[in-house]
C-alpha positions as CSV (number, residue, x, y, z in Angstrom):
1,M,-0.2,-0.2,0.0
2,T,1.3,3.2,-1.0
3,N,1.4,5.6,2.0
4,F,0.4,9.4,1.3
5,D,1.6,12.4,3.3
6,T,-1.3,13.9,5.0
7,R,0.5,17.2,6.1
8,P,-0.8,20.0,4.4
9,S,0.3,21.0,1.2
10,R,1.6,24.5,0.1
11,P,0.7,26.4,-2.9
12,V,3.0,26.1,-5.9
13,V,3.6,29.0,-8.3
14,D,6.6,28.5,-10.1
15,G,7.8,30.8,-13.2
16,I,6.4,34.2,-14.3
17,C,4.8,33.5,-17.5
18,V,3.1,29.8,-18.5
19,R,1.0,28.3,-21.1
20,L,-2.2,26.5,-20.0
21,G,-1.6,22.5,-20.3
22,L,2.5,23.0,-19.5
23,P,2.7,23.6,-15.4
24,P,2.1,20.8,-13.0
25,W,-0.4,23.5,-11.1
26,A,-2.5,24.5,-13.4
27,V,-4.8,22.4,-15.9
28,R,-7.0,23.6,-18.6
29,V,-10.5,22.2,-17.9
30,G,-12.5,24.0,-20.6
31,C,-13.3,27.4,-20.4
32,A,-12.1,27.4,-16.3
33,I,-8.9,27.0,-14.5
34,A,-8.7,24.4,-12.1
35,F,-5.1,25.1,-9.3
36,L,-4.1,22.1,-7.8
37,T,-2.1,22.3,-4.4
38,L,1.0,20.1,-4.6
39,W,4.3,18.9,-1.8
40,P,6.9,19.3,-4.2
41,L,7.9,15.7,-3.5
42,A,7.5,12.2,-5.5
43,G,5.0,10.3,-3.9
44,H,2.5,12.9,-2.1
45,A,-1.5,13.3,-2.8
46,Q,-2.7,16.0,-5.0
47,S,-6.1,17.6,-4.5
48,V,-8.3,20.2,-6.6
49,T,-8.6,22.9,-4.5
50,A,-10.6,25.0,-6.4
51,T,-12.2,25.4,-10.5
52,V,-12.6,29.2,-11.4
53,P,-14.6,30.1,-14.4
54,V,-12.8,32.7,-16.7
55,G,-13.0,33.8,-20.9
56,T,-13.9,31.5,-23.9
57,L,-10.6,29.8,-24.8
58,P,-8.3,30.6,-22.7
59,V,-4.9,30.1,-24.2
60,A,-2.2,31.8,-21.6
61,V,-1.7,32.6,-18.0
62,A,0.9,34.4,-15.6
63,V,1.2,35.3,-11.9
64,N,2.3,37.9,-9.9
65,P,3.7,36.2,-7.1
66,V,4.0,39.5,-4.7
67,T,0.8,40.4,-5.1
68,N,-1.3,36.9,-5.4
69,K,-2.6,38.0,-8.8
70,I,-3.6,35.6,-11.3
71,Y,-4.0,36.3,-15.2
72,V,-5.2,34.2,-17.6
73,A,-5.6,35.5,-21.2
74,N,-8.9,34.6,-22.8
75,Q,-8.3,34.2,-26.9
76,N,-11.9,34.4,-27.9
77,T,-13.6,36.6,-26.1
78,A,-10.3,39.1,-26.3
79,N,-10.5,39.6,-22.7
80,V,-8.0,38.6,-19.7
81,T,-9.8,37.2,-16.1
82,V,-7.7,38.7,-12.9
83,I,-8.3,36.3,-10.4
84,D,-7.4,37.4,-6.8
85,G,-5.3,34.2,-5.5
86,A,-6.5,35.1,-2.1
87,T,-10.5,34.3,-2.4
88,N,-10.6,33.4,-6.5
89,A,-12.8,36.1,-7.1
90,T,-12.4,37.3,-10.4
91,Q,-12.2,40.4,-12.7
92,T,-12.5,40.9,-16.4
93,V,-10.1,43.1,-17.9
94,D,-10.4,44.1,-22.1
95,A,-7.9,43.1,-24.0
96,G,-7.2,43.5,-28.0
97,L,-8.0,40.9,-30.3
98,L,-6.8,36.9,-29.8
99,P,-4.9,37.5,-27.1
100,S,-2.2,34.9,-27.1
101,A,0.3,35.4,-24.5
102,V,0.4,37.2,-21.5
103,A,3.8,38.2,-18.9
104,V,3.9,40.2,-15.4
105,N,6.8,42.3,-14.0
106,P,6.2,41.9,-10.6
107,V,8.7,44.9,-9.5
108,T,6.3,47.9,-11.7
109,N,3.2,45.9,-11.2
110,K,2.2,45.4,-15.0
111,I,0.7,43.1,-17.0
112,Y,1.6,42.6,-20.4
113,V,-0.8,41.0,-23.0
114,V,0.5,39.9,-26.6
115,N,-2.8,40.5,-28.8
116,G,-2.3,38.3,-32.1
117,G,-5.2,39.9,-34.1
118,S,-4.8,43.1,-33.5
119,P,-1.3,44.0,-33.4
120,S,-0.9,45.5,-30.4
121,V,0.3,45.0,-26.7
122,T,-2.2,45.3,-23.7
123,V,-0.8,47.1,-20.7
124,I,-2.3,46.3,-17.5
125,D,-1.6,48.9,-14.1
126,G,-1.9,45.5,-11.2
127,A,-3.4,48.4,-8.7
128,T,-6.0,49.8,-11.2
129,N,-6.9,47.4,-14.2
130,A,-6.6,50.5,-16.3
131,T,-5.1,49.8,-19.3
132,A,-2.8,51.2,-22.4
133,T,-2.4,50.2,-25.7
134,V,1.5,50.0,-27.3
135,T,1.2,49.0,-30.8
136,V,3.9,46.0,-32.2
137,A,4.6,44.1,-35.3
138,A,2.1,41.8,-36.7
139,G,2.4,38.5,-35.4
140,G,3.2,39.1,-31.8
141,S,3.1,35.6,-30.0
142,V,5.0,35.3,-27.3
143,I,6.3,37.7,-24.6
144,A,8.8,37.7,-21.8
145,V,9.9,40.3,-19.1
146,N,13.3,41.7,-18.2
147,P,11.8,43.1,-14.4
148,V,15.5,44.4,-13.7
149,T,16.2,46.5,-16.7
150,N,11.8,47.0,-17.3
151,K,12.1,45.8,-20.6
152,I,9.6,43.7,-22.3
153,Y,10.6,42.0,-25.5
154,V,7.5,40.3,-28.0
155,A,8.7,38.1,-30.4
156,N,6.8,39.1,-34.0
157,S,6.9,35.6,-35.8
158,V,4.4,36.2,-38.7
159,N,6.0,37.6,-41.4
160,S,8.3,39.8,-39.5
161,G,11.1,37.8,-38.1
162,T,11.6,40.7,-35.2
163,V,11.4,41.6,-31.9
164,T,9.5,44.9,-30.2
165,V,11.3,46.1,-27.4
166,I,9.2,48.3,-25.0
167,D,10.6,50.5,-22.2
168,G,8.2,49.5,-19.5
169,A,8.7,53.4,-17.9
170,T,7.4,55.0,-21.3
171,N,6.1,52.6,-23.9
172,A,8.4,53.6,-26.3
173,T,9.1,50.1,-28.3
174,T,12.5,49.5,-30.4
175,T,12.3,47.0,-33.6
176,V,15.3,44.5,-33.4
177,T,15.7,42.1,-36.3
178,V,16.2,38.0,-35.4
179,G,15.5,34.9,-37.5
180,N,13.1,33.6,-39.4
181,F,9.4,32.7,-37.6
182,P,10.8,33.7,-34.0
183,A,8.6,31.2,-32.2
184,A,10.0,31.6,-27.9
185,V,11.7,34.0,-26.1
186,A,13.6,34.0,-22.8
187,V,15.2,36.6,-21.1
188,N,18.0,36.1,-18.6
189,A,17.6,38.8,-15.9
190,E,21.4,38.6,-14.1
191,T,23.2,39.3,-17.6
192,N,20.7,41.2,-19.1
193,K,20.5,38.8,-22.4
194,I,17.3,37.7,-24.4
195,Y,17.5,34.7,-26.4
196,V,14.9,34.3,-29.4
197,A,14.4,30.8,-30.9
198,N,14.2,30.9,-34.6
199,Q,11.9,28.4,-35.9
200,G,12.2,29.1,-39.5
201,S,16.0,29.5,-39.4
202,A,16.9,26.6,-36.5
203,S,18.8,29.5,-34.6
204,V,18.7,31.4,-31.3
205,T,19.2,35.2,-31.7
206,V,21.1,36.1,-28.4
207,I,19.9,40.2,-27.9
208,D,22.4,42.1,-25.6
209,G,19.9,44.1,-23.6
210,A,21.9,47.4,-23.1
211,T,22.4,48.2,-26.8
212,N,20.0,46.1,-28.8
213,A,23.0,44.5,-30.5
214,T,22.5,40.9,-31.6
215,G,24.7,37.9,-32.5
216,R,23.4,34.8,-33.7
217,S,23.9,30.9,-32.4
218,R,23.2,27.9,-34.6
219,P,23.1,24.6,-33.1
220,A,24.8,21.7,-34.5
221,F,21.6,19.8,-35.1
222,S,19.3,21.4,-38.0
223,R,17.1,20.7,-40.9
224,S,19.6,21.7,-42.9
225,A,21.6,18.6,-41.6
226,W,19.9,16.6,-43.8
227,Q,20.0,18.5,-47.2
């Protein structure tokens, strides 16, 4: 017989921006989010603590661990559901067309929502839920935040091959050329380097966050190796 730990479990909130279906503490159930409390050791029991209704076709979620607020991008209803982590009460904030990704800067309490159909980024003030709109290039699909420099990086994957850099203090933008079809972006806040995975050119573009200068690293294995 398997012995399960009966001690109270603790909520696991790991990461600033994750897509639904990938993390162990959130699962997609129709148009709702079920938050799991996990004891972070193998072999311990799991339990669903709540199911929170959100909008239609939720596709991305991000957490602000400082304010204990959760932000869910609802693609078909063009809005964001804000969940109070203490009570599971919700509020709805309008976004642009087809919101597809969301990221949080916990230092400034700003939330950034990529609207794939607009093309734009909706900036939500976490204190008031007031919004501003920043225009980006076509095909914005993924986003990452450097909370140290207050810069936001949006990969524009459709026919642009660029990353839009947003200054979180002013919402001014700069465009950086990367590879073909950038499909993912990640930030190293310690080194101020940004890494962009270029799906169409089998490479990663490395952006220097201080200067926006770029270099490119090609992996040893790529489609071209078979051609």
